[in-house]
C-alpha positions as CSV (number, residue, x, y, z in Angstrom):
1,X,22.8,37.0,38.8
2,X,22.9,36.3,42.5
3,X,25.0,33.4,43.6
4,X,25.0,33.4,47.4
5,X,26.8,31.3,49.9
6,X,25.4,31.2,53.4
7,X,27.5,29.6,56.2
8,X,27.5,29.4,60.0
9,X,27.1,27.0,62.9
10,X,24.2,24.6,63.2
11,X,21.0,26.4,64.3
12,X,22.2,29.8,63.1
13,X,19.4,30.2,60.6
14,X,21.2,29.2,57.4
15,X,18.3,27.2,56.0
16,X,15.7,29.7,57.0
17,X,17.5,32.6,55.4
18,X,18.3,30.5,52.3
19,X,14.6,29.5,51.9
20,X,13.5,33.1,52.3
21,X,16.0,34.4,49.7
22,X,15.1,31.6,47.3
23,X,11.4,32.4,47.5
24,X,11.8,36.2,47.3
25,X,14.4,36.2,44.6
26,X,13.5,33.1,42.7
27,X,16.9,31.4,43.3
28,X,17.7,27.7,43.3
29,X,18.7,26.2,46.6
30,X,21.4,23.7,47.5
31,X,21.6,22.5,51.2
32,X,25.0,20.9,51.6
33,X,23.6,18.5,54.1
34,X,21.9,16.7,51.2
35,X,25.2,16.1,49.3
36,X,27.7,15.7,52.2
37,X,26.6,12.3,53.5
38,X,26.3,8.8,52.1
39,X,23.0,7.1,52.7
40,X,24.4,4.6,55.2
41,X,23.8,3.8,58.8
42,X,25.6,5.2,60.6
43,X,26.1,8.1,58.1
44,X,29.5,8.6,56.6
45,X,30.8,11.5,54.6
46,X,30.9,11.2,50.8
47,X,34.3,11.4,49.2
48,X,35.0,15.1,48.4
49,X,35.3,14.3,44.7
50,X,31.7,13.0,44.6
51,X,30.4,16.0,46.5
52,X,32.4,18.3,44.2
53,X,30.7,16.8,41.1
54,X,27.3,17.5,42.7
55,X,28.2,21.1,43.5
56,X,29.6,21.7,40.0
57,X,26.5,20.2,38.4
58,X,24.2,22.4,40.6
59,X,26.2,25.5,39.7
60,X,26.2,24.7,36.0
61,X,22.5,24.0,35.9
62,X,21.4,27.2,37.8
63,X,22.3,30.7,36.9
64,X,21.1,32.2,40.2
65,X,21.4,30.2,43.5
66,X,21.9,29.9,47.2
67,X,24.3,27.3,48.6
68,X,24.1,26.9,52.4
69,X,25.8,24.7,55.0
70,X,28.6,24.4,57.5
71,X,31.1,22.2,55.7
72,X,34.2,24.3,55.0
73,X,35.6,21.8,52.6
74,X,32.5,21.9,50.4
75,X,31.9,25.6,50.7
76,X,35.5,26.2,49.5
77,X,34.5,24.4,46.3
78,X,31.7,26.8,45.6
79,X,33.4,30.1,46.6
80,X,34.9,30.9,43.2
81,X,31.4,31.0,41.6
82,X,29.8,33.0,44.4
83,X,28.9,36.7,44.0
84,X,28.0,37.1,47.7
85,X,28.9,35.4,51.0
86,X,26.8,35.6,54.2
87,X,28.2,34.5,57.5
88,X,25.7,33.9,60.3
89,X,27.5,34.3,63.6
90,X,24.8,34.5,66.2
91,X,25.6,34.5,69.9
92,X,24.8,31.2,71.8
93,X,22.0,32.9,73.7
94,X,20.1,33.6,70.4
């Protein structure tokens, strides 16, 4: 089963690549932006323990997946379950 982590800077194409992989390979998708923040104004980060529970639940519920984002603390939580890691490191001009 494919379990892919995609990370890189904002605007590097993480979401675009994740959506393409999910569509072509029938993988589940988790965008870390959706679980990193509390629904407050101004936004505040969720406690890491709360985000960890959501990541663990996603991994448990899906055999094949893509997790993408730029949050190193959250990506670290998913790394042990990943089979593949993709780093998007595009030049600023791109």
